[in-house]
C-alpha positions in Angstrom: 52.3 -14.5 -48.9 49.1 -12.8 -48.2 49.1 -8.6 -49.5 49.5 -6.1 -47.1 46.4 -4.3 -46.1 44.3 -2.6 -43.3 41.3 -2.4 -42.9 39.4 0.8 -41.0 35.4 -0.1 -39.3 33.3 0.9 -37.7 30.7 -1.8 -35.9 26.7 -0.8 -35.0 25.1 -2.6 -33.2 24.6 -3.6 -28.9 28.7 -3.1 -29.0 29.5 -1.1 -25.6 29.5 -2.7 -22.5 29.7 -6.0 -23.4 33.1 -6.8 -24.0 33.4 -6.0 -28.0 36.9 -4.5 -27.4 38.4 -7.6 -25.5 36.8 -10.1 -28.1 38.5 -7.9 -31.5 42.1 -7.4 -28.8 41.8 -10.9 -28.6 40.2 -11.6 -32.6 43.4 -9.8 -33.6 45.8 -11.1 -31.4 45.1 -14.5 -32.5 45.2 -13.8 -35.9 48.7 -12.1 -35.4 47.6 -8.4 -36.2 48.7 -5.0 -35.6 46.5 -2.4 -34.8 43.6 -0.5 -32.5 40.0 -0.9 -31.5 37.9 2.0 -29.8 34.8 2.8 -28.2 33.0 5.9 -30.7 31.4 9.0 -27.9 27.6 7.8 -29.6 27.5 4.4 -26.7 26.2 2.7 -30.0 29.3 2.0 -32.2 33.0 0.5 -32.2 35.9 1.5 -34.2 38.7 -0.4 -35.1 42.0 0.2 -37.1 43.4 -3.6 -38.2 47.2 -4.2 -40.2 47.9 -7.1 -41.4 47.2 -9.4 -44.5 44.7 -9.1 -46.4 43.0 -12.8 -46.3 43.6 -12.6 -42.8 41.9 -9.2 -42.6 38.5 -10.7 -43.9 38.8 -13.5 -41.4 38.2 -10.5 -38.3 35.9 -8.6 -40.5 34.2 -12.0 -40.4 34.2 -12.1 -36.6 33.6 -9.2 -35.9 30.5 -9.2 -37.8 28.9 -11.6 -35.2 31.0 -10.1 -32.1 31.2 -12.3 -28.8 27.9 -13.5 -26.9 26.0 -10.9 -25.4 26.5 -8.0 -28.5 24.1 -7.3 -30.6 25.9 -6.2 -34.5 23.4 -4.4 -36.4 25.7 -3.7 -39.0 29.3 -3.5 -40.1 30.9 -1.2 -42.0 34.4 -0.7 -43.3 36.4 0.2 -45.6 40.2 -0.8 -47.7 42.9 1.7 -46.6 46.6 1.7 -47.4 48.8 0.2 -43.9 51.0 3.4 -42.4 53.3 0.4 -41.2 53.1 2.6 -37.6 51.6 -0.1 -35.4 54.0 -3.2 -33.5 50.7 -4.3 -31.8 46.8 -4.0 -31.0 45.3 -2.3 -28.5 42.2 -0.4 -26.8 42.2 3.2 -26.8 40.9 5.6 -25.1 
């Protein structure tokens, strides 16, 4: 079993209005991760927090570097953080 961890990322580029948040939710749910994703007020970035096994989080990190069709990911800034254990599913935050 892999070490439990949390990943906080901000994804920059054409990532709003292209289904990026729904893509992240689908990927996270498929991988069995919990946390959240939201558009940031700058209009050009998406932020996410995910918790689960570190190896699975690394796979999510790889997927968000590509994004869904129609997205253009300029850069991804991720930080490994301590998991809160406070999430039961993966949601879109407003």
